[in-house]
N, C-alpha and C positions, 0 to 999 in steps of 0.2 A: 484685462481684469483678472485678478487672482481669486481663487476659490475661497469661500469663507472657511475660517478655522473650525475645528471640531470643539464641542464642549468638553469639559473635564470628564463628564459622565461617559461621553463617547470614547475618549482616550482610555478611561478605566475599563470599559466594556471590551474594547479591542485588546487591551493588555491582558485581561482575564481570559478572553477566548484563546489567545495565543498561549497563555500559561497552561490552560487545560489541554490544549492540543499537545503541547510539549510533554506534559505529564503522561498522556496516553502513549505518545511515541517512545518515551523513555521506558514505560512498561513493556511495550512491544519489543524494543531492542533487547532488554534484559531477558525476556521470555525466549526470544530466538537464540540468544547466546547460551541459555540453559539447555538448549537442545542441540548445541554444537553447530549452530548456523549463524552466519552474519545476518543482520537485519535485512540487507538487500536480497540475500538468498531467500529468506522467508517471503519477502515481497514478490519475488519472481515465482515461487511456488504458488502463492495465492493468485497472482495474475494469470497463471496458466489455468488453474482450476476455475477461476471466476470470470473468464472471458465471456463477453456477451455471445449469445447464440449466433452462429454464422461467422464468427471471427476466428480465423485460423491461428493457432499458436506458433507463429513464426518468430524468429529473433527480432525482426524488424518491428512487428506489432508489439512485442513485449518490451522492446527498448522504448517505444512510444508510450506505452502504458506506465512504465517506471520513470519516464522522462530522463533517460540516460542515453549516452552515445551508443551506437551500434557495437563498437569494439568493447565497451564496458559490459554490455549484455552478453556478448560472446564469452567473456571471462567468467561472468556469473554462471552461465550455462556450463562451461567447462568444469568449474568447481563443483557444481551440483551433480553433474554426470559422474565425476570422480567420487563423489560422496554417495553415489548410488541412488540419488533422489529423483533424477529425471533421465530420460533417454531420448535420443534423436531418432526420428523415423523419416524415411524418404518414400512417401506414398506415390503411387502411380508411375508413369513413365518418365516424367520430368524429374530426374535425379538431382537437379539443382535445388529444388525446394526441400527444406528441412522443417519438419514439425516437431514440436517438443511435447512429450508426454510425461506425466508423473509415473514413477514406479510404485510398487507397493510400499516401499520404504518412504518415498516422497509423500504418498497419500497418508501414511501413518503419521509422519512428522507434521504435515499440514493439519490433519485432524486434531492432534493434541494442541497445537498452537492456536488453532481457530476456536476450539472450546475454551481455552484460557482467555483469549481475546473477547469472546462473547461474554464470558463471566465478568471480565473487567468492565466491559461496556455497560453491563447492567448497573454498575455503580457510577462509572464516569459519564455515561451517556446522558442521564438527566441533567447533570451540571453543564455539559457541553451544550445541550439543547437550550437550557435556560439562558446561558450566556449568549448564544447565537440569537435567540429571540429578543433579548435586551438590545443587542446591536441593531437588529432589524427595526425594532420599534423606534429607536433613537434616530436611525437614518431616515425613517419616514417623516419624522418631525422636522428634520433639516430640509428635506425635499419639498 
């Protein structure tokens, strides 16, 4: 048995939601580039700073958070270290474990970008929420 099709309103709501997400992501990419960062580098800085309490900032964890391959995360870390935005630390006796920390430069970059994103979300956020609520209401009608 095949699943029932969606209504035209559900297709429109889904399309609008994806459009609003893409608009925000485009803003985010442009903001990162204005600060001489690639979008993925900005995401890595944010992931380091915003890790949940108790989660260690390892390359493995950050690769998972960014949904990228380990070797891609290593490349991002290398570029950000060269940029002076992060540093590697080897805490304790196990020298194999490497933790990543933001430098003052990294903190400053992330602060400026995060303030800009927060300001953008004050405008874009309500539209995203409205669109998501529309999708949720419509999906409840289908179920």
